[in-house]
C-alpha positions as CSV (number, residue, x, y, z in Angstrom):
1,M,18.2,141.6,-149.6
2,E,21.9,141.4,-149.1
3,R,24.0,138.6,-149.3
4,K,26.2,137.9,-145.8
5,K,29.5,137.0,-146.9
6,N,31.0,133.9,-145.0
7,K,33.0,135.7,-141.9
8,Q,35.2,132.5,-141.5
9,P,38.3,133.4,-142.0
10,K,41.0,131.4,-144.7
11,L,43.9,130.1,-143.2
12,H,47.3,128.8,-144.7
13,L,46.5,125.5,-142.5
14,K,44.4,122.6,-142.7
15,K,44.0,119.6,-140.9
16,G,46.4,116.8,-142.0
17,D,49.2,119.3,-142.9
18,K,52.8,118.6,-142.1
19,V,53.7,121.5,-140.3
20,R,57.3,122.9,-138.3
21,V,56.9,125.1,-135.7
22,I,58.9,128.5,-136.0
23,A,58.6,130.0,-132.9
24,G,58.1,129.0,-129.2
25,N,59.2,126.4,-126.9
26,S,58.8,123.8,-129.4
27,R,60.4,125.5,-132.4
28,G,62.3,123.1,-134.8
29,K,59.9,120.6,-134.0
30,E,57.7,118.6,-137.1
31,G,54.2,117.4,-136.7
32,D,50.6,116.7,-138.5
33,V,47.9,119.1,-137.7
34,L,45.3,117.5,-135.9
35,E,42.7,119.9,-135.4
36,V,42.5,123.3,-136.3
37,I,40.6,125.9,-133.8
38,I,39.5,128.7,-136.5
39,E,37.7,131.0,-134.0
40,K,41.0,131.4,-131.9
41,N,43.7,131.3,-134.7
42,R,45.1,127.9,-133.1
43,V,45.9,124.7,-134.1
44,V,46.5,121.2,-132.4
45,V,49.9,119.3,-133.8
46,E,50.9,115.9,-133.0
47,G,54.0,115.5,-130.6
48,V,53.9,119.6,-129.9
49,N,53.3,121.5,-127.0
50,M,52.8,118.9,-124.9
51,I,50.7,119.9,-121.4
52,K,49.5,117.7,-118.4
53,K,46.0,117.4,-117.6
54,H,45.0,116.0,-114.4
55,L,41.7,113.8,-114.8
56,K,39.0,113.3,-111.3
57,P,39.2,109.7,-110.2
58,S,36.0,108.3,-111.9
59,A,33.8,104.7,-111.9
60,N,36.8,103.9,-115.3
61,N,39.4,105.2,-113.6
62,P,39.3,105.5,-110.0
63,Q,42.6,106.1,-109.1
64,G,42.6,108.8,-111.3
65,S,45.7,110.0,-113.3
66,I,48.0,112.8,-115.2
67,Q,47.5,112.6,-118.8
68,E,50.1,114.0,-121.7
69,I,48.1,115.5,-124.5
70,E,49.1,118.3,-127.4
71,G,47.9,121.7,-126.9
72,S,47.3,124.5,-129.2
73,I,49.7,127.1,-130.8
74,H,49.1,129.7,-132.5
75,I,49.0,129.5,-136.5
76,S,51.8,131.9,-137.0
77,N,54.2,130.4,-135.1
78,L,53.7,127.5,-137.8
79,M,54.6,126.6,-141.4
80,V,53.4,124.9,-144.0
81,I,55.9,121.6,-145.2
82,D,56.0,121.4,-149.0
83,P,55.2,117.9,-149.9
84,A,57.6,118.2,-152.9
85,S,60.5,119.6,-151.3
86,G,60.2,118.6,-147.7
87,E,61.2,121.8,-146.4
88,P,58.9,124.4,-144.6
89,R,57.6,127.0,-147.5
90,R,55.2,130.2,-147.6
91,S,52.1,129.2,-149.3
92,G,49.5,131.3,-151.1
93,K,45.9,130.4,-153.1
94,K,45.1,131.4,-156.6
95,R,41.9,130.2,-158.3
96,D,42.6,127.3,-161.4
97,E,40.5,126.9,-164.6
98,N,37.6,125.8,-162.8
99,G,37.1,129.0,-160.6
100,K,38.4,126.6,-157.5
101,L,41.0,128.0,-154.9
102,Q,43.8,126.0,-155.3
103,R,46.7,126.2,-152.7
104,Y,50.4,126.6,-154.2
105,F,53.9,127.1,-152.5
106,K,56.0,130.3,-153.2
107,E,59.6,129.6,-154.8
108,H,62.5,130.2,-152.0
109,T,64.4,134.0,-153.3
110,S,67.2,134.9,-151.6
111,H,67.7,139.0,-150.8
112,K,71.5,138.8,-150.8
113,K,72.4,142.6,-152.2
114,A,74.5,142.5,-155.5
């Protein structure tokens, strides 16, 4: 019997990461990742992409209201902030001595021609 592979993609972001938005209306804003939606490749970031949600009147809230909440943003528009340097960096994955996947941050290289 053939083993089925895990179809869940490995993303460069995870819950709790500090990220900076590099594209879109919220460009330049920073925040923590609150939720990762793997099926849609989207992330909810604290204080970024705020949307207004209209709530119907209920027993708790007889008036109804308009609430501002964070909307999701595509992961391609985000970059992880390296905790050591405090700057956004590209990240990669490699295996450690125990065979576990570890995330590392790539060094910044300038592409100036001599």
